[in-house]
Phi, psi and omega in degrees: 000147177281164178301321180296318180294316178299320178296315180297316180297317179298315178298318180297318178294335178276002175109001176290153172288168179303312183295321178296317181297313183291313182292328177294330179283326186249355185303321181299329179294342179250013177078024181251135175275173185299321180298316180294317180297324179294317180293314182294310185284333178297321179294319179294315180299322178296322179294319180297318179297316179297316181299323179299320181288327181287322183290325183299000000 
């Protein structure tokens, strides 16, 4: 596994949403710091959770 993948898996196991875990691992490659990746991906993760409840 690459370092980024290991980081993403670790974050997910620590309670991050999927999008937060992945973006936190790769965000620096796009010029984003940890705070920015959390804000951007947190909004997406929240929408996915809301959509699951609406679809059911």
